[in-house]
PyMOL CGO cylinders between C-alpha atoms (Angstrom):
from pymol import cmd
from pymol.cgo import CYLINDER

trace = [
    CYLINDER, -13.27, 82.32, -14.66, -9.34, 82.84, -15.88, 0.3, 1, 1, 1, 1, 1, 1,
    CYLINDER, -9.34, 82.84, -15.88, -8.52, 83.10, -12.15, 0.3, 1, 1, 1, 1, 1, 1,
    CYLINDER, -8.52, 83.10, -12.15, -10.05, 79.87, -11.32, 0.3, 1, 1, 1, 1, 1, 1,
    CYLINDER, -10.05, 79.87, -11.32, -8.66, 78.14, -14.25, 0.3, 1, 1, 1, 1, 1, 1,
    CYLINDER, -8.66, 78.14, -14.25, -5.04, 79.55, -13.38, 0.3, 1, 1, 1, 1, 1, 1,
    CYLINDER, -5.04, 79.55, -13.38, -5.68, 77.99, -9.66, 0.3, 1, 1, 1, 1, 1, 1,
    CYLINDER, -5.68, 77.99, -9.66, -6.78, 74.89, -10.81, 0.3, 1, 1, 1, 1, 1, 1,
    CYLINDER, -6.78, 74.89, -10.81, -3.32, 74.59, -13.46, 0.3, 1, 1, 1, 1, 1, 1,
    CYLINDER, -3.32, 74.59, -13.46, -1.00, 75.57, -10.82, 0.3, 1, 1, 1, 1, 1, 1,
    CYLINDER, -1.00, 75.57, -10.82, -2.58, 72.88, -8.20, 0.3, 1, 1, 1, 1, 1, 1,
    CYLINDER, -2.58, 72.88, -8.20, -2.25, 69.93, -11.40, 0.3, 1, 1, 1, 1, 1, 1,
    CYLINDER, -2.25, 69.93, -11.40, 1.67, 71.27, -11.26, 0.3, 1, 1, 1, 1, 1, 1,
    CYLINDER, 1.67, 71.27, -11.26, 1.90, 70.96, -7.82, 0.3, 1, 1, 1, 1, 1, 1,
    CYLINDER, 1.90, 70.96, -7.82, 0.49, 67.60, -7.32, 0.3, 1, 1, 1, 1, 1, 1,
    CYLINDER, 0.49, 67.60, -7.32, 2.62, 66.38, -10.31, 0.3, 1, 1, 1, 1, 1, 1,
    CYLINDER, 2.62, 66.38, -10.31, 5.55, 67.56, -8.86, 0.3, 1, 1, 1, 1, 1, 1,
    CYLINDER, 5.55, 67.56, -8.86, 4.61, 66.21, -5.40, 0.3, 1, 1, 1, 1, 1, 1,
    CYLINDER, 4.61, 66.21, -5.40, 6.03, 69.56, -3.39, 0.3, 1, 1, 1, 1, 1, 1,
    CYLINDER, 6.03, 69.56, -3.39, 4.65, 71.31, -0.42, 0.3, 1, 1, 1, 1, 1, 1,
    CYLINDER, 4.65, 71.31, -0.42, 5.21, 74.79, -1.78, 0.3, 1, 1, 1, 1, 1, 1,
    CYLINDER, 5.21, 74.79, -1.78, 4.53, 75.93, -5.05, 0.3, 1, 1, 1, 1, 1, 1,
    CYLINDER, 4.53, 75.93, -5.05, 6.17, 78.96, -6.10, 0.3, 1, 1, 1, 1, 1, 1,
    CYLINDER, 6.17, 78.96, -6.10, 4.24, 80.40, -9.89, 0.3, 1, 1, 1, 1, 1, 1,
    CYLINDER, 4.24, 80.40, -9.89, 4.37, 83.79, -11.53, 0.3, 1, 1, 1, 1, 1, 1,
    CYLINDER, 4.37, 83.79, -11.53, 3.81, 85.64, -14.72, 0.3, 1, 1, 1, 1, 1, 1,
    CYLINDER, 3.81, 85.64, -14.72, 0.21, 87.08, -13.68, 0.3, 1, 1, 1, 1, 1, 1,
    CYLINDER, 0.21, 87.08, -13.68, 1.76, 90.21, -11.50, 0.3, 1, 1, 1, 1, 1, 1,
    CYLINDER, 1.76, 90.21, -11.50, -0.98, 89.20, -9.24, 0.3, 1, 1, 1, 1, 1, 1,
    CYLINDER, -0.98, 89.20, -9.24, 0.14, 88.68, -5.58, 0.3, 1, 1, 1, 1, 1, 1,
    CYLINDER, 0.14, 88.68, -5.58, -0.96, 85.64, -3.36, 0.3, 1, 1, 1, 1, 1, 1,
    CYLINDER, -0.96, 85.64, -3.36, 0.07, 83.59, -0.76, 0.3, 1, 1, 1, 1, 1, 1,
    CYLINDER, 0.07, 83.59, -0.76, -2.55, 81.38, 0.53, 0.3, 1, 1, 1, 1, 1, 1,
    CYLINDER, -2.55, 81.38, 0.53, -2.72, 77.74, 1.84, 0.3, 1, 1, 1, 1, 1, 1,
    CYLINDER, -2.72, 77.74, 1.84, -4.88, 74.79, 0.53, 0.3, 1, 1, 1, 1, 1, 1,
    CYLINDER, -4.88, 74.79, 0.53, -5.08, 70.82, 1.65, 0.3, 1, 1, 1, 1, 1, 1,
    CYLINDER, -5.08, 70.82, 1.65, -2.33, 71.16, 3.28, 0.3, 1, 1, 1, 1, 1, 1,
    CYLINDER, -2.33, 71.16, 3.28, 0.15, 73.00, 0.80, 0.3, 1, 1, 1, 1, 1, 1,
    CYLINDER, 0.15, 73.00, 0.80, 1.35, 76.38, 0.26, 0.3, 1, 1, 1, 1, 1, 1,
    CYLINDER, 1.35, 76.38, 0.26, 0.98, 78.37, -3.03, 0.3, 1, 1, 1, 1, 1, 1,
    CYLINDER, 0.98, 78.37, -3.03, 2.64, 81.52, -3.66, 0.3, 1, 1, 1, 1, 1, 1,
    CYLINDER, 2.64, 81.52, -3.66, 3.02, 83.95, -6.76, 0.3, 1, 1, 1, 1, 1, 1,
    CYLINDER, 3.02, 83.95, -6.76, 5.05, 87.19, -5.63, 0.3, 1, 1, 1, 1, 1, 1,
    CYLINDER, 5.05, 87.19, -5.63, 3.14, 89.67, -7.60, 0.3, 1, 1, 1, 1, 1, 1,
    CYLINDER, 3.14, 89.67, -7.60, 5.25, 92.19, -9.57, 0.3, 1, 1, 1, 1, 1, 1,
    CYLINDER, 5.25, 92.19, -9.57, 7.71, 94.70, -7.51, 0.3, 1, 1, 1, 1, 1, 1,
    CYLINDER, 7.71, 94.70, -7.51, 6.50, 97.38, -10.06, 0.3, 1, 1, 1, 1, 1, 1,
    CYLINDER, 6.50, 97.38, -10.06, 3.21, 97.05, -10.15, 0.3, 1, 1, 1, 1, 1, 1,
    CYLINDER, 3.21, 97.05, -10.15, 3.02, 96.01, -14.08, 0.3, 1, 1, 1, 1, 1, 1,
    CYLINDER, 3.02, 96.01, -14.08, -0.27, 96.16, -15.81, 0.3, 1, 1, 1, 1, 1, 1,
    CYLINDER, -0.27, 96.16, -15.81, -1.56, 92.42, -15.79, 0.3, 1, 1, 1, 1, 1, 1,
    CYLINDER, -1.56, 92.42, -15.79, -5.20, 91.42, -17.28, 0.3, 1, 1, 1, 1, 1, 1,
    CYLINDER, -5.20, 91.42, -17.28, -5.84, 89.08, -14.41, 0.3, 1, 1, 1, 1, 1, 1,
    CYLINDER, -5.84, 89.08, -14.41, -5.44, 92.45, -11.88, 0.3, 1, 1, 1, 1, 1, 1,
    CYLINDER, -5.44, 92.45, -11.88, -7.44, 95.83, -12.82, 0.3, 1, 1, 1, 1, 1, 1,
    CYLINDER, -7.44, 95.83, -12.82, -5.45, 97.51, -10.34, 0.3, 1, 1, 1, 1, 1, 1,
    CYLINDER, -5.45, 97.51, -10.34, -2.25, 96.23, -9.46, 0.3, 1, 1, 1, 1, 1, 1,
    CYLINDER, -2.25, 96.23, -9.46, -0.17, 96.66, -6.28, 0.3, 1, 1, 1, 1, 1, 1,
    CYLINDER, -0.17, 96.66, -6.28, 3.56, 96.97, -6.43, 0.3, 1, 1, 1, 1, 1, 1,
    CYLINDER, 3.56, 96.97, -6.43, 4.79, 93.59, -4.23, 0.3, 1, 1, 1, 1, 1, 1,
    CYLINDER, 4.79, 93.59, -4.23, 7.68, 91.06, -3.29, 0.3, 1, 1, 1, 1, 1, 1,
    CYLINDER, 7.68, 91.06, -3.29, 8.12, 88.55, -0.82, 0.3, 1, 1, 1, 1, 1, 1,
    CYLINDER, 8.12, 88.55, -0.82, 10.68, 87.11, 1.36, 0.3, 1, 1, 1, 1, 1, 1,
    CYLINDER, 10.68, 87.11, 1.36, 11.07, 83.73, 2.72, 0.3, 1, 1, 1, 1, 1, 1,
    CYLINDER, 11.07, 83.73, 2.72, 12.55, 82.40, 6.09, 0.3, 1, 1, 1, 1, 1, 1,
    CYLINDER, 12.55, 82.40, 6.09, 12.63, 78.51, 5.59, 0.3, 1, 1, 1, 1, 1, 1,
    CYLINDER, 12.63, 78.51, 5.59, 13.75, 76.43, 8.49, 0.3, 1, 1, 1, 1, 1, 1,
    CYLINDER, 13.75, 76.43, 8.49, 13.26, 72.72, 8.58, 0.3, 1, 1, 1, 1, 1, 1,
    CYLINDER, 13.26, 72.72, 8.58, 9.64, 72.30, 8.23, 0.3, 1, 1, 1, 1, 1, 1,
    CYLINDER, 9.64, 72.30, 8.23, 8.28, 75.58, 8.65, 0.3, 1, 1, 1, 1, 1, 1,
    CYLINDER, 8.28, 75.58, 8.65, 8.08, 78.37, 5.97, 0.3, 1, 1, 1, 1, 1, 1,
    CYLINDER, 8.08, 78.37, 5.97, 7.75, 82.52, 7.22, 0.3, 1, 1, 1, 1, 1, 1,
    CYLINDER, 7.75, 82.52, 7.22, 6.45, 84.61, 4.00, 0.3, 1, 1, 1, 1, 1, 1,
    CYLINDER, 6.45, 84.61, 4.00, 7.01, 88.00, 4.68, 0.3, 1, 1, 1, 1, 1, 1,
    CYLINDER, 7.01, 88.00, 4.68, 4.39, 89.59, 1.67, 0.3, 1, 1, 1, 1, 1, 1,
    CYLINDER, 4.39, 89.59, 1.67, 5.56, 93.42, 1.05, 0.3, 1, 1, 1, 1, 1, 1,
    CYLINDER, 5.56, 93.42, 1.05, 2.93, 95.67, -0.74, 0.3, 1, 1, 1, 1, 1, 1,
    CYLINDER, 2.93, 95.67, -0.74, 2.33, 99.55, -1.68, 0.3, 1, 1, 1, 1, 1, 1,
    CYLINDER, 2.33, 99.55, -1.68, -1.18, 100.35, -0.94, 0.3, 1, 1, 1, 1, 1, 1,
    CYLINDER, -1.18, 100.35, -0.94, -1.99, 104.13, -1.16, 0.3, 1, 1, 1, 1, 1, 1,
    CYLINDER, -1.99, 104.13, -1.16, 1.76, 104.80, -0.86, 0.3, 1, 1, 1, 1, 1, 1,
    CYLINDER, 1.76, 104.80, -0.86, 1.82, 103.18, 2.51, 0.3, 1, 1, 1, 1, 1, 1,
    CYLINDER, 1.82, 103.18, 2.51, 4.19, 99.99, 2.62, 0.3, 1, 1, 1, 1, 1, 1,
    CYLINDER, 4.19, 99.99, 2.62, 2.25, 96.74, 3.95, 0.3, 1, 1, 1, 1, 1, 1,
    CYLINDER, 2.25, 96.74, 3.95, 4.03, 93.91, 5.39, 0.3, 1, 1, 1, 1, 1, 1,
    CYLINDER, 4.03, 93.91, 5.39, 2.13, 90.80, 6.19, 0.3, 1, 1, 1, 1, 1, 1,
    CYLINDER, 2.13, 90.80, 6.19, 3.75, 87.80, 7.80, 0.3, 1, 1, 1, 1, 1, 1,
    CYLINDER, 3.75, 87.80, 7.80, 2.44, 84.10, 6.71, 0.3, 1, 1, 1, 1, 1, 1,
    CYLINDER, 2.44, 84.10, 6.71, 3.51, 80.92, 8.05, 0.3, 1, 1, 1, 1, 1, 1,
    CYLINDER, 3.51, 80.92, 8.05, 3.44, 77.56, 6.67, 0.3, 1, 1, 1, 1, 1, 1,
    CYLINDER, 3.44, 77.56, 6.67, 4.26, 74.43, 8.52, 0.3, 1, 1, 1, 1, 1, 1,
    CYLINDER, 4.26, 74.43, 8.52, 4.63, 71.10, 6.91, 0.3, 1, 1, 1, 1, 1, 1,
    CYLINDER, 4.63, 71.10, 6.91, 2.93, 68.54, 8.81, 0.3, 1, 1, 1, 1, 1, 1,
    CYLINDER, 2.93, 68.54, 8.81, 4.72, 65.68, 10.07, 0.3, 1, 1, 1, 1, 1, 1,
    CYLINDER, 4.72, 65.68, 10.07, 3.75, 62.17, 10.61, 0.3, 1, 1, 1, 1, 1, 1,
    CYLINDER, 3.75, 62.17, 10.61, 4.18, 62.95, 14.10, 0.3, 1, 1, 1, 1, 1, 1,
    CYLINDER, 4.18, 62.95, 14.10, 1.61, 65.84, 13.98, 0.3, 1, 1, 1, 1, 1, 1,
    CYLINDER, 1.61, 65.84, 13.98, -0.84, 63.44, 11.89, 0.3, 1, 1, 1, 1, 1, 1,
    CYLINDER, -0.84, 63.44, 11.89, -0.98, 60.95, 15.15, 0.3, 1, 1, 1, 1, 1, 1,
    CYLINDER, -0.98, 60.95, 15.15, -2.25, 63.76, 17.52, 0.3, 1, 1, 1, 1, 1, 1,
]
cmd.load_cgo(trace, "trace")
């Protein structure tokens, strides 16, 4: 329930700020996802610090490459003593995209 309430609160703040990309933190829980044409990022905790929302915290961090309407997020996480890298791409839709 706490996880859901946090996502609702972050979504509300994103709408109030009218932004396409919302970066939040404090929970130490890594998240990177697209919802309703917007992109949400929580970089987690680089040290894997304890969080009441995450029973088994994973050390993680992100790097972002922003070019015009495109955002590429590289998510680095340490799982079972192996570094994992995931690439997540988000492209802001433009009026031209909506006409197609």
